[in-house]
N, C-alpha and C positions, 0 to 999 in steps of 0.2 A: 332552084336546083334541089334544095333540101327543105325538109319540114322537121321541126323539133317537137317531140312530145315532152312538155315541161315537167310532167309528173315523173316519168321514168328516165329522162335525159337521154332518150334514144333518138337517133337521127334517121330519117327515111328519105329515100329518093322521091322527088316530086315528078320526075320525068324519067323516061327510059334512058339508061346509061349502060352501054356495052351489054353485058349479060343480065343487067339488073332491070327490073320493072318498077314502075311507080308503086310505092308502098313498101318495097324491099328495104331492110335495114342497112345502114351504111357502116362500114368499118369493121375492125377486128382488134384484138388485143395483141400488142407487140411487147416482147420481153427485151429489156435493156441490159440485163445482167445484174448481179448482186440483188436479185429479188425484186427489182424495180420493173413496173409494167405501166403501160398507158394505152388508151384507145387510139387507134390510128385509122385515118380515112385515106383511102387511095382514090385519086381522081385521075381519070384517063391513063391509068397505070403508069403515071409519071410523077405527079405530085403526091407526097405522102405527108399528110398534116395531122397533128394531135387533134383529137376530137374537141379538146378544151377550147382551141382557137375558133373552131366552127360554132361551138355553143356560144361563145363570147360574142362572135359576130351576129348570130341570129337574135340574141337577147339584147345586146347593147346597140346594134345597128351600125357599127363601124369595125373595120379591120385594124387591130392594134399593131403598130410597128414593133412593139416590144413583146417579150415572152409573156405567156400567161402562166401564173403560178396557182397553187392549190393551198388555200389557207390552212387546212387540216393536214397537209402533207401527203394525203392519199391521192396519187396521180390517176386513180381510176374513178375518183369522185368528182364528176364534171358538172355538178349542180351549179347553176349560175351564182348562187349565194356563196359558193366555195371558191370562186375564181377571182383573181386579182391580176392587175397589170404589174409585171416585174420589170421595172426600168433598168437599163444598163447602170451598173454600179450600185444597185440597191442590194443591201444585205438582207437576206431572208431570215426573219425571226418568226417562229411559229408560236408566239406568246398569246395570240388571239386578239391582238390590238395593233393599231397603227399600221395597217396594210395599205399601201398606195393603191388607189383605185381611180378609174376614170369613168365618167358618165353615169355615176350612181344616182 
């Protein structure tokens, strides 16, 4: 369904999807308020997923049941090296170390 360009971290459709053709870029930027934004991917006009979850799936090969966090705190930076699994009850500390991660 998706193809990831690892250098730009852009996601493209592999097949035709509604008004999108193979090779069209997936997603848009969604504002959350208080200046926070993230890349969002709409699938079938129903499911709206953060792009970070799809990048994680394409790179790691599995769908995480937990939230995906950004090590540097920038929710628009979906580089695989910047993503980690945020398990329920985990306190987020952006000190640059001790981030929980799966499948590394």
